[in-house]
Structures are given as C-alpha cells and as structure tokens.
N, C-alpha and C positions, 0 to 999 in steps of 0.2 A: 523099346522103351529107352529113352535117353535120361541118364542120371547125372547129377552133379553132386559131388561130395566135397564138403569143405568142413573146417573145424578152427578153432582158435582164431576168430576174427578179432577179438580184443579192441573193438572200437568203443570208446575213443582213446583208450590208453596207449595202445601200440600204433595205431593209425587214426587220422581224423575222419577218414571215409573209406569205404570199400573201393577196391580197384575196379575200374570200368570193365576190364575184361571178366572179372567175377560177376558183376551185375549183368553183362550180356548173356554169360553162361547160364545164370539163374533164369534169365527170360526165355532161353532156347530149351531148358530141360523140361521133361515130363514130370520128374520128381527131384527135389532137392533134399539132400541129407546133410544136417549140420551136427557134427559130433561135439558141441559144447564149447564153453568159454567164449560167450557172446559179449559179456560184460555189461551192456546197457539194453534196456527194453526197446529203445528206438531201432536197434539193429534187428531184433526179432520181428518187430512190427514191419520193418522193410521187408524182410525175407518173406513174411506171411503175405504181404501185399503183392509181391512179385512173382511168387511161386505158384505154379499150377497145384503142386502138392508138396508140402514141407513136412519132413520127418526130422525132428530135432530133440536133443537132450541137453540137460544143464551140465556145466563143467565145474571144477574145483574153484574157479574164480567168479562164478556167478552167484550173486546174492539172492536174498529171500524173494524179491519180486519175480526174478527168472525162475527160481526153484518152485515157486507156486504154479507156474504156467508150463513148466517142462518136467518130464520125468527123468530119472537117472539112466533107465534103459528103455528103449522103444524097439518094437519088432513090427515087421511088415512083410507081406508076401508080394513080391514084385516080379511079374512076368514069370511066374514058376519057381522063383528062388526065394528062400526064407532069409530076410535080411534082419540084422539086429545093429542097433546103435547104442554106443556107450562112450563116455569120454575117456576114462582111464583104464588101462589094462595092466598096469604095473611095470616093472622093469622089463627090458628087451629080452633078457636071459630067461628062458622058460616061458615066454609069452604063448607060443603056439600051444603048449600042453595045458597051461592054465585056462586059456579061452575055450579050448575044446572041452575041457572038463566043466567050465561054468555055462557054456552055451552049446550043449549037445544037439539042440533041435535047430540049429541054423546052418545055413549054407555060406553066408557072408556076414562078417562082422565089421562095421565101420567103427573106427575109434580116432581119438585125437590125443591131446595133452602134450605129447612130445615135440610136436611141430616138424617131425621127421617123416617124410613120405615112406610108406612101408607097404609091401605086397608080399605076403607069404601065405603058405597053406599049412595048417596044423595036420597032425596025424587024423585020419578019418575024413579029411576033405574040407574042413572048414577054412575058408579064404578070409584073411586079414587084410584089411586095406586102411591105411591113415593117408589122408590127403595132404597132410602138411598144413601149413598156415599161409593164407594169401597176404597177411600183413606183418608177420614177424617171423623172419627166417632162422632166427637164433644162429646156430652154428651151421646152417645149411648154406649152400651157395645162392639159392633162390627162394623166394616165397612161391607157393604153389597151391593149386587146387586140383581136383581130379574129376575127369568126365569119363563115362563109359556108357555102353549100351548093354541091355538085357534083352536076350531073344533066345528062344528055343531052351529055356532054362539054363543058360549059360552067359557068362560075362564076355563082352567083346569090346574091342577098340579102347582099351584103357589108356588114357592120356593124362600125364601130369603136365598141367600148363604152368610154365615158368613166367612169373611176372616181373616187370621191370622194376628196379629199386625205386622205393619212394622218394619223393623230392621234399 
C-alpha cells in the first residue's frame, strides 16, 4: 500500500497553488494523509477529488468551515498498522513520551504544525512522522512531503521529497 503524508499546505496564504510533485504523488498514492492547516476548503476539495482515500484532520489555522468537515484526530488501520493523524503534538522536547501516553493504541502517528520533517520512535514502539510542509519551509532547507509503503504490518521506503523553491 502506497501512502503519501503531507501537512501545512497553507494554500493560498503561503503558496498560490500546490506543487506539481505533490499533486503527482497524490495521484499515485493508495492513501493520502493530511495532518492539518489546509487554510481553505478548495484545497480540501482538491485532495478529496484526487485521492483514492483521504484521511485528514484540521489544524490550528483552519477556520470553522474546515473544522466542520474534519476531525481533530483520525484513526485508520492500513495494511495491518494502526495509524493516527493529529495536527499538533506540542514541543519537540518530550514529544515521544506525550504521544505514547496519548495514543497507546497506535503503531504510527502522523502529525504536522512545526513544518519540520520528523521520524522518531517512542517508548513502546509508536512511530512518529511529520512530513514537513510542501509550501512553507520555515527554517528548513527545503519544502517537503513524505511517501512510504506499508506491507507486512511494517513501514518501508520512507522518502522525504524535497521540493524546488517557489517562484
């Protein structure tokens, strides 16, 4: 099963449109996970139209229309792994412990908010993944999104896709 993880798209405030590489990745994925901060409903509509399956949550910058359509936390079993999606997890210090306590029933937690690519494992085995942002690199060298495969109840082929600077 091919997954694409993204977050913090911030269209149209940080970018006028989504990068072509992200759109191609959405088209190729079996499941797309978006960890919040869509900003406008047209972006959610686009993801819904292009995704075979979309799992998304709202973020701190998403207003009432998006909050009516999206939950704060989502869960799904994908190829034998229990996934969760949330936008915010708090400060980096202590994140693994906090998330393991908050989500003891998960194998993988996708999150956003920081725009910082992240891949760690909490005590007890919870895998924490932040895909970064495809439109707003903040203090990171690149804008990013993440693809991976799930097979045999395990994650494989994790790839952070570095995007060219916006023009």
